[in-house]
MIKELUM-508524 format. One record per residue: x, y, z of N, C-alpha, C in turn; residue in three letters. Coordinates in steps of 0.05 Angstrom, whole numbers, plus 32768, in hexadecimal, padded with zeros to 4 digits. Each point is the difference from the previous one (the first is absolute). Layout:
BEGIN
XYZXYZXYZALA
...
// end
This chain:
BEGIN
88CD7F24814F80037FE48009801D7FFB8007MET
80047FF38016801C7FFA8009800A7FE97FF0SER
801B7FFE7FFE800D7FEA7FF27FFC7FE6800FALA
80007FE97FF17FFD7FE7800D80177FFC8014PRO
7FF97FF2801580147FFD801580077FE38005THR
7FF87FEE7FEE80087FE480037FF07FF28015GLY
800A7FE980097FF17FEF80137FFD800E801BARG
7FE97FFB800B7FFA8009801B8005801E8004GLN
7FFC800F7FEA8002801D8002801C800B8002GLY
80157FEE7FFE801B80098002800A800B7FE6ARG
801080158001800B800B7FE880147FEC7FF4ARG
7FFF7FFA7FE680127FEC7FF4801D800A8001PRO
80127FED8001801D80068002800F7FF67FE8THR
8018800A7FFD80117FF77FEA80067FE28002ILE
80027FF6801980047FE480047FE97FEF7FF6LYS
7FE8800A80047FE97FF27FF67FFF7FFF7FE1ALA
800880167FF4800280007FE380157FED7FF6VAL
80178000800D80167FED7FF97FF77FE38002ALA
7FF27FFA80167FF67FE580047FEC7FF87FEBALA
7FEE80127FF97FEB7FFB7FEC800C7FFB7FE4ALA
8016800F7FFB800C7FFE7FE580167FEB7FFFALA
80087FF6801780157FEC8001801B800B7FFAGLY
80058019800A801A800D7FFC800A800C801AVAL
8018800C7FFF800A800E80187FF5801C8002SER
8002800C80177FF8801B8004801180137FEETHR
80197FF97FFC801180107FEF7FF580017FE4ALA
7FF67FE97FF67FF47FFF7FE57FE780127FFEALA
7FF0800080167FE9801180008008801D7FFDVAL
801480088010800A801B7FFF800B80077FE4SER
800E7FED7FF3800A80057FE67FEA80037FEBGLN
7FEB7FF080037FEA80027FED7FF3801C8000ALA
7FFF800C80187FF3801A8002801280187FFAPHE
801B7FFB8002801280167FFD80127FFE7FE7HIS
7FFA7FEB7FF0800F7FFE7FE6801D7FF98003GLY
80087FF38016801B7FF8800480037FE27FFDLYS
80197FF87FFD80067FE37FFE7FFA7FF57FE4GLY
7FFF7FE67FFE7FFD7FF37FE67FEA7FEB8001ARG
7FE8800980087FEA7FED80017FF67FFB7FE4LEU
7FF87FE77FFB7FF37FFA7FE77FE4800D8000SER
7FF680057FE87FE6800D7FFE7FE97FEF800CGLU
80007FE57FFC7FEB7FF0800E80018002801EPRO
80198000800B80038003801D7FF6801B800ATHR
800880157FF27FF7801B80077FE280028000ARG
7FF47FF57FEB7FE380027FFE7FF27FF08015GLN
800C7FE980077FF47FEF80168001800F801AARG
8015800F80058002801080197FEB80168000ILE
7FFE800E7FE97FEC80167FFF7FE47FF68003LEU
7FFB7FE87FF47FE57FF580037FFA7FF8801DASP
80147FF5800E7FFD7FF8801C7FFB80198011ALA
801080157FFA7FFC8019800F7FE5800C7FFCALA
7FF67FFF7FE77FE6800B7FFA7FEA7FF0800EGLY
80037FE680017FEC7FEF800D7FFE8006801EALA
80178006800C80018005801C7FFC801E8007LEU
800080117FEB7FFC801C80058019800D800CGLY
80177FF67FF98019800B800C800E80127FECTRP
800C80168009801280107FF08014800D8013SER
801880067FF68014800D80117FF7801B800APRO
8006800580197FF9801B800A801380157FF6SER
7FF680177FFB801180167FF5801780068012ALA
7FFD8003801B80178005801180157FEA7FFEPRO
7FF77FE7800080137FEA7FFF800F80017FE5ALA
7FF280067FEB800D80017FE6801580167FFFALA
7FF98017800C80138016800180197FF88010ALA
7FFC7FF2801680177FF7800F80117FED7FF1LEU
7FF37FED7FF1800F7FED7FF18011800D7FEAARG
7FF580157FF4800D800C7FE9801580158009ASN
80018006801A80138014800A801B7FF28004ALA
801580107FFF801A7FF6800680037FFA801EARG
800B7FE9800680067FFA801C801C80098008THR
801180057FEC801C80068004800E7FEB8012ARG
7FF87FE77FFB800B7FEA800F80067FE97FECTHR
80187FF5800380087FE97FEF80047FE88012LEU
7FFB7FE87FF580017FE8800F801A7FF17FFBALA
800B7FF4801580167FED7FFE7FF87FE7800FLEU
7FFB7FEB7FF17FF77FE7800C80177FEC7FFFVAL
80087FF6801780177FEE80017FF77FE48009VAL
80067FED7FEF7FF97FE4800680187FF2800DARG
80038005801980167FF4800F7FF67FFB801DARG
800A7FEB800E7FFA7FFD801C800B80188010PRO
7FF280078015800880188010801C7FFC800BTHR
80087FE88008801A7FFC800C801680047FEBASP
7FFB7FF97FE6801380047FEB8003801E7FFAVAL
7FE9800E7FFF8001801C7FFA800E80108016LEU
7FFB7FF88019800D800D8016801E7FFC8001GLY
800A7FEA7FF6801C7FF98001800F800A7FE7ALA
7FF280087FEB800D80077FE77FFE801E7FFBASP
8016800F80027FFF801D7FFC7FFB80097FE3PRO
7FFF7FEC7FEE7FFC80077FE47FE780117FFCHIS
7FEA7FF8800D7FE7800F7FFC8000801B800DPHE
800F800480168002801A800B800F80137FEESER
80147FF57FF2800F80107FEC7FED80077FE8GLU
7FF07FED7FF77FEE80047FEA7FEB80168008LEU
7FF57FFD80187FEC80138009800C801C8003ILE
801980028009800D801A80028002800D7FE5THR
80077FF17FEB8001800B7FE57FE580097FF6GLY
7FEB7FF080057FE580077FF77FF68019800FILE
80038000801A7FF680178010800F801A7FFAGLU
80197FFD7FF8800F80187FF97FF4800F7FE8GLY
7FF27FF27FEF7FF2800C7FE97FE380088007GLU
7FF37FF080117FE4800580067FFC80188013LEU
800F800080167FFB801480158002801D7FF6ALA
801480077FF08001801D7FF77FE880077FEEPRO
7FF27FEC7FF57FE980067FEF7FE57FFC800EARG
80027FFC801A7FE77FFD80107FF37FE67FFDGLY
800E7FEB7FF87FF57FE57FFE80097FEF8018TYR
7FF07FEC800680067FEE801580037FE37FF5GLY
800B7FEF801080047FE47FF87FF07FEE8013LEU
7FEF7FEF7FF57FF07FED8010800D7FE57FFELEU
800B7FF68016800E7FE680007FEE7FEA800ALEU
7FFF7FEA7FF27FF17FE8800880137FE87FFEHIS
7FFE7FEE8014800E7FE77FFF7FEB7FEA7FFCLEU
80057FEE7FED7FEE7FEA7FFA800F7FE68000VAL
7FF17FEA8003800D7FE6800280017FF17FE6ALA
7FED80057FEE7FFF7FF17FE77FF4800F7FE9GLY
80007FF27FE87FF7800D7FE87FE280088001ALA
7FEF7FEE800A7FE4800580017FFA80188012GLN
800D800180167FFC801780138009801A7FF3GLU
80177FFF7FF2800A80187FF37FED800A7FEAGLU
7FF77FEE7FEF7FED80087FEB7FE6800A800BASN
7FF67FF480157FE78009800D8004801C800BALA
80188006800A8005801A800C800080157FEALEU
800B7FFA7FE8800080147FEA7FE380067FF8TYR
7FF07FEB7FFF7FE480047FF97FF280128014ARG
80057FFB801A7FF4800F80158009801D7FFFGLN
801A80057FFD800B801B80007FF480107FE8LEU
7FFC7FF27FE97FF5800D7FE97FE380068004THR
7FF17FEC80097FE3800480047FFA80178014ALA
8011800280157FFB80148014800D801B7FF9GLU
800F80017FEA800D80197FF88014800A8013GLY
800F7FEE800D801380088015801B80087FF6ARG
80087FF87FE8801A80077FF67FFE80097FE3VAL
8015800E7FF7800180097FE480107FEE7FEEASP
80117FEF800D80117FEE7FF1800F7FED8013GLY
80107FEE7FF4800D7FEC8010801C7FF97FF5ALA
80137FFB8012801A7FF67FF980007FE28005VAL
80057FF07FEB80017FE38003801C7FF78004LEU
80057FF08015801A7FF5800580027FE37FFATHR
80197FF6800080047FE37FFC7FF27FF47FE8ASP
800980097FE87FF47FF67FE780037FE28000ALA
7FEA7FF27FF980007FE380007FFB7FF57FE4ARG
80077FE67FFD7FF97FF37FE77FE27FFC7FFFTHR
7FF480037FE97FE37FFE7FFD7FF280138013ASP
800A801980027FF6801380137FE5800B7FF6ASP
7FEB7FFC80107FE580097FF87FFB801D8008SER
8010800C80117FFA801A800B7FFF80177FEBARG
801480017FED7FFE80167FED7FE780007FF0PRO
7FF77FE97FF77FE77FFF7FF07FE880068012HIS
80017FF880197FEA800680127FFD801E8004LEU
8016800D80057FFF801D80057FF8800F7FE6LEU
80097FF67FE97FF7800C7FE77FE27FFE7FFDALA
7FF57FE880077FE37FFD7FFE7FF180128014ARG
800C800480177FF3801180148003801D7FFALEU
801180077FED8005801C7FF98011800F8014GLY
80107FF180108011800C8015801C80037FF5LEU
800A80187FFD801C80047FF780147FF18011PRO
80147FF47FF480137FF0800F801B80007FF1ALA
80157FFA8010801B7FFA7FF5800A7FE7800EVAL
80107FF17FF2800A7FE7800A801E80018004LEU
800A7FF98017801C7FFD800580097FE57FF5LEU
800C80007FE980077FE77FF3800F80047FE6GLY
80087FEA7FF3800E80037FE77FEE800C7FEBPRO
800C800F7FEC7FF0800C7FEB7FF17FEB7FF0PRO
7FE780067FFA7FEF7FEE7FF17FED80107FEFASP
800580017FE67FF080117FEE7FE37FF67FFEARG
7FFC7FE680067FE57FF57FFD7FF08003801AALA
800D800B80157FF28002801A7FEA80157FFFALA
7FEC7FFC80117FE9801280018007801A800EALA
80158001800F80098018800E801E80047FFBVAL
800A80188002801D80047FFC80107FF68018PRO
80197FF97FFB80127FF68015801780138005SER
800C7FFE801780168011800880157FEE800DVAL
801980057FF980167FF2800D80057FE47FF6GLY
80157FF3800A80077FE47FFA80077FFC7FE3LEU
800780157FF280067FFD7FE4801B7FF57FFAGLY
801280018014801C7FF77FFB80097FEC8016HIS
7FED7FF1800A80067FED801480157FEB7FF7GLN
7FFD7FF87FE780127FEB7FF5801D80088001GLY
800680197FF8801B800A8000800C8000801CALA
7FF080068015800A8000801B80077FE48009ALA
7FEF7FEC7FFA80067FE5800880197FF67FF2VAL
800380077FE680187FF87FF28019800C800DGLU
7FFE801980098017800C800E80077FF2801AGLU
7FEB7FF8800E80057FF18019800F7FE67FFAVAL
7FF67FF17FED800D7FE67FF9801C80057FF7VAL
800580147FEF801B80067FF7801280078017ARG
7FF6800F801380108008801780097FE78010HIS
7FED7FEE800480077FE8801080137FED7FF0LEU
7FFB7FFE7FE680137FF07FF0801C800B8000LEU
8002801B7FFF801A800C8000800F7FFB801BASP
7FF07FFB8015800C7FFA801A80067FE28003LEU
7FFB7FF17FEB80077FE480007FEA7FED8009GLY
7FE8800A80057FEA7FEF80097FF57FEF7FE9HIS
7FFB7FE780067FF37FEE7FEC7FE77FF3800CARG
7FFE7FFF801A7FE87FF4800C7FEF8018800AARG
7FEF800A7FEF7FF1801880057FE27FF98002ILE
7FF3800780167FE47FFA80047FEF801A8000ALA
7FE77FFC7FFB7FED80177FFF7FE97FFA8012TYR
7FFB801180147FE87FFE80117FEC80157FF5VAL
7FEB7FF57FF37FEE80117FF17FE680058010ALA
7FEF80117FF57FE68005800C7FEB7FEC7FF5GLY
7FE7800680037FEB7FEE7FF680027FFC7FE1PRO
7FFB7FE87FF780047FFA7FE47FED800E7FEDALA
7FE88009800B7FED800D7FEE8005801D7FFBASP
8014800C800D8006801C7FFC801080037FE6LEU
7FFA80157FF0800E80047FE7801E80058004GLN
800680108014801D80068004800F7FE7800AHIS
7FF37FEE800D800D7FE7800880077FEF7FE8THR
7FED7FFE7FEE80057FF07FE78015800D7FEFARG
7FFF801B7FFE8013800E7FF0801C7FFD800BLEU
80048005801A801A7FFE800C800B7FE37FFFARG
7FEF7FED800680097FE47FFF80097FF97FE4ARG
7FF180077FEC80087FFA7FE5801B800B7FF8GLY
8004801A8007801A800C7FFA80167FF48010VAL
7FFB7FFA801980147FF3801280097FE57FF3PHE
7FED7FF07FF880077FE67FF4800E80037FE5GLU
7FF880137FF0800C80057FE6801D800A8003THR
800480128013801B800B800480137FEA8009ALA
7FF77FEE801280117FEA800880057FEC7FE9LEU
7FEC7FFB7FF180037FEE7FE98014800B7FECLYS
8000801A7FFC8014800C7FEE801C7FFC800AALA
80037FFC801A801B7FFB800C80057FE28003ALA
7FEF7FEF7FF480037FE480027FF87FF4801BGLY
7FEF800E800E7FF87FF7801B7FE27FFD8002LEU
7FF77FF280157FE47FFF80077FFD800B801CARG
7FE8800A80077FFD800A801B80047FEA8015PRO
800D8007801680037FEC80157FE47FF88009TYR
7FEF801480037FE47FFB80077FF080197FFCALA
7FE67FFE7FFB7FEE801680017FE97FF98012VAL
7FFD800E80167FEC7FFA80147FEC80178001LEU
7FE67FFA7FFE7FEC801580027FF68003801DHIS
7FFA801880077FF78006801B7FE780127FFFTHR
7FF5800680177FEA801380018009801B800CASP
801A80058000800C8018800A80018002801EPHE
7FF67FEC800F80008002801D801C7FF9800ATHR
80068009801980197FF9800D80037FE28003GLU
7FEA7FF3800880027FE3800480087FF27FE7VAL
7FF480077FE980077FF37FE7801C80077FF7SER
800A80188005801B80087FF980147FF08010ALA
7FFB7FFD801A80127FF0801180017FE37FF8VAL
7FE87FF57FFA7FFF7FE47FF8800E7FFB7FE6ALA
7FFD80127FED800E7FFE7FE6801E80028004ALA
800980128011801D80038004800C7FE7800DTHR
7FF27FF68014800A7FE8800D80027FE87FECARG
7FEC7FFE7FEF80017FEA7FEC801780037FEDALA
800880187FF9801680057FEE801B7FFC800DLEU
80018003801A801A7FFF800E80067FE5800DLEU
7FED7FEE800180047FE7800F800F7FEB7FF0LYS
800180027FE6800D7FEB7FEF801E80038002ALA
800E7FE97FFD801E80018000800B80137FEBPRO
7FF47FFF7FE8800880127FEA7FED80177FFEASP
7FFD800E80177FEC80158002800580177FEDARG
7FEC80107FFD800380187FEF80158013800CALA
800F800D7FEF8014801380097FF6801D7FFDTHR
7FEA80037FF17FF4801B7FFD7FE17FFC7FFEALA
7FF28012800D7FE37FFF80007FF5801C7FF9ILE
7FEF80017FEB7FF380197FF87FE37FFE800AVAL
7FF78015800E7FE68002800C7FEE80147FF0TYR
7FE67FFB80007FEE80107FF07FFB801C800DALA
8007800380197FFE801A800C801480028018ASN
8004801980098013800480157FF87FF4801BASP
7FE6800080057FF77FF5801A80077FE28002SER
7FFD7FF17FEB80077FE48000801F7FFC8001MET
800E80127FF3801D7FFF8001800B8005801CALA
7FF38012800F80078004801C7FFC7FE68010VAL
7FE97FF37FFB7FFB7FE6800E80167FEC7FF8CYS
800880017FE680147FED7FF7801B8004800EGLY
80088019800380198006800D7FFF7FF6801DILE
7FEA8006800E7FFE7FF8801C80007FE28002GLY
7FF27FF27FEE7FFF7FE38001801B7FF47FFBTHR
800E800A7FEC801B7FF57FFB801380048018ALA
7FFE8017800C8011800580187FF97FEE8017GLN
7FE67FFB80047FF87FEE801580097FE37FFBARG
80047FF97FE680097FE67FF9801F7FFE8001GLU
800C80168009801D80008003801080077FE7GLY
7FF2800B7FEC800D80087FE88005801E7FFFLEU
801680087FF38007801C7FFD7FF7800B7FE5ARG
7FF4801880017FF8800E7FE8801380187FFCVAL
800F80017FEA7FFE7FF07FE880157FE97FFDPRO
80107FFC801580167FED7FFD7FF67FE47FF8ASP
7FEA7FF7800D7FF67FE57FFA7FE880007FEDASP
7FF1801580007FE980027FEE7FFA801E7FFAVAL
7FFD80067FE77FF9801C7FF87FE280037FFFSER
7FF6801880057FE4800680017FFA80197FF0VAL
7FEB7FFF7FEF7FF880177FF07FE280058005VAL
7FF8801880057FE4800780047FF5800E7FE8GLY
7FE8800C80037FF3800E7FEA7FEE8016800CTYR
800580197FFA7FF080178007801180188009ASP
80177FFA800C80128015800B7FF180108015ASN
7FF37FF380137FF3800D80168014800A8014LEU
7FFA8015800F8013800C8013800C7FEC8014PRO
7FF07FEB8008800B7FEE801480197FF17FF6LEU
80037FFD7FE680177FF17FF5801A800E8005GLY
7FFF801B80048018800F8005800A7FFD801DARG
7FEF7FF6801180077FFF801D80057FE3800ATRP
80007FED7FEE80077FE58008801E7FFD8003LEU
80077FE9800C801D7FF8800080017FE37FF7HIS
800A7FFC7FE8800A80137FED7FEA800F7FF1PRO
800780177FF57FEC800F7FF17FF77FF07FE8ARG
7FE780037FF87FF47FEF7FEC800480097FE3LEU
800B7FEE7FF0800180047FE37FE37FFC7FF6THR
7FF780137FEF7FE47FFF7FF97FFB800D7FE5THR
7FE87FFE7FF67FF8800E7FE77FEE80178007VAL
800880187FF77FF0801880057FEC80037FEAASP
7FE67FFA80067FEB80047FEB7FF080198004GLN
800B801380107FF5801B80037FE27FFF8006GLN
7FF97FF380167FE47FFC80077FF1801A8003VAL
800C8013800D7FF2801A80047FFA800D7FE5GLN
801380007FEE7FFD800D7FE67FEA7FF17FF0ARG
7FFF7FE680027FEB7FF17FF27FE58008800BVAL
7FFE8002801B7FE78008800C7FF7801C7FF7GLY
801380127FFF7FFA801C7FF77FF780007FE3ALA
800D7FF07FEF7FF97FFF7FE47FE47FF57FFCALA
7FF97FEB80107FE67FF47FFF7FEA80158008ALA
8006800F80157FED801480097FFB80157FEBALA
8016800A7FF47FFC80147FEB7FF07FF67FE8ARG
80057FE77FF87FF17FF57FEA7FE37FFD8007LEU
7FFB7FF780187FE47FFC80087FF1801B8003LEU
800E8013800B7FF3801B80027FF9800B7FE4LEU
80117FFB7FED7FFA80097FE57FE87FF27FF5ALA
7FFE7FE680057FE97FF07FF77FE68009800EARG
8003800C80177FE9800A800F7FF8801C7FF7CYS
800F800B7FED7FF9801A7FF580108017800BGLY
80147FFB801180108015800B801580097FECGLU
8008801980018014800B7FEE801B7FFA800DASP
800B7FE97FF9801A7FF6800C80137FFA7FE9VAL
80188009800480157FFA7FEC800A7FE48005GLU
7FFD7FEF7FEC80087FE48003801D7FFD7FF7GLU
801380048013801C7FFE7FF980087FE37FFCTHR
80127FFC7FEE800A7FE57FFA800F7FF58018ALA
7FFB7FE68005800D7FF3801780177FF07FF6LEU
80188006800B80177FEF7FFB7FFF7FEA8015ASP
7FF37FEA7FF97FFB7FEB801480157FEA7FFEASP
801880067FF680147FEB7FFE800C7FFB801BARG
7FFC7FE8800C800C7FFA8019801E7FFD7FFDPRO
800E80058016801D7FFE7FFF800A7FEF8018ARG
80167FF27FFC800B7FF08015801180118013LEU
7FFB7FFE8019800F800F801580117FEB800FVAL
801A80007FFA80127FEC800C800A800A801BVAL
7FFB7FEF8014800A8006801B800F7FE8800BARG
7FFF7FFB801A80127FEC800C7FF37FE48003GLU
7FE77FFC7FF87FF47FE6800480077FEC7FE9SER
800E800A7FEC800A7FEE7FEB801E80017FFFTHR
800C7FE97FFB801D7FFE7FFE80087FE87FF0GLY
801A7FFA7FFD80097FE97FF17FF57FE6800APRO
7FFA7FEE7FED7FF67FE6800880147FF18011ALA
7FF77FF2801580137FF08010800C7FE97FF0PRO
80187FF88007800C7FEA7FF17FF07FE68003ALA
7FF47FFC80187FEF7FE880057FEE80078017SER
7FE97FF280027FED80058016800D7FFC801BPRO
7FF980118013800B7FFD801B7FF27FE9800EVAL
// end
C-alpha cells in the first residue's frame, strides 16, 4: 500500500505539516532531526501533524541536510548605499575569506533591511541546510539573534563586546573603551574643550559603549560633550551632523566620528564651509581604513584591526563547526593613529 498523499492525491509537504502544527518549517525539521530547543509538547504536536498527513523527511533530503555545505553566512543589516560607501565590511570580509578559502570554505553574503527579515533568513538558511554556521555583525542591545541561532542549532559567533551570558561566543571589541579614552586624551592635550561625537545608531552595542566612555572621559576632565549626534552611517547623515556642529558661533573645535567614512564626509563638509582641518576644526575617525592615508590632511583615526577581527571570527566559527582549527588569541586592543587631521585647538572660532 502506498503512503497517504494528502488532499487531492498530492504528496504532503513540510509546509503543510508546519501549517497544521502551527509552527515554522524550521521547527518541523528540528523535530525530526533532534536539533534546536523545541519543547516536548511542540515536538509531539509536529510529529502528530506529520503522522496525520503521512509526511516524513525523504532520505536523500536528510542526507543533504546532514552533509557539510562548507559555507558560512554573513548577514549584514545595512542599506546597500551605506555598505557600498563603507570599506569597513570589505576589510572584514577580507579577514574572514583569508581563513575560509585555504580550507575550502565559502562565504554566503546577504544584505537585509531589518530585524524580522534577518531572523527569517536565518530560519530559511537552517531549514534548507544551506550553511554550516554564521557570523553575526553589529551586536545590538536586546539582540535576539544569538538565542535564535542557538535554538536553530546553527553554530555562530558574534562580533561584539564579550558577554559571558550570551548564547554564542563573541570576538573583538573587548578594548573599545581604552581607545576612546585615548582619543579624548589626545584632543585634550591639544587644548580642545568643545569636543563633539558623531555616533552610529543608538541601538548598537559599540555605539553605547563608545558614547559612555566618551562622556565619562570628558567628565573626568571637568567637561561635558559639546554634542553627541546619532546617525545611520550614511553620507547624508554625516554631512548633516557636521553642518549642525559647525554652524554655531561657539562651534565644536574637534569632532570624533564613529567610522572613517563619516570622518571623510566631515572633512569635506568643513572644507566646503570654508574651514581648515585641523587649523579650525580637528577630525578623528575610527577603523584606520586605507582611504584615510590618502586624504589631505591625512586622517587621525583608531585602528581596530578589522581584518584580524574577521580572521579571528572565522577561526572560532570553523572550530565550532567541527574543523580542526587553532584558535589563536586575538590582541584586539585598538590603537590611536595620529596623523594630520588633528592639531591644536584654535584660539577662537573663525
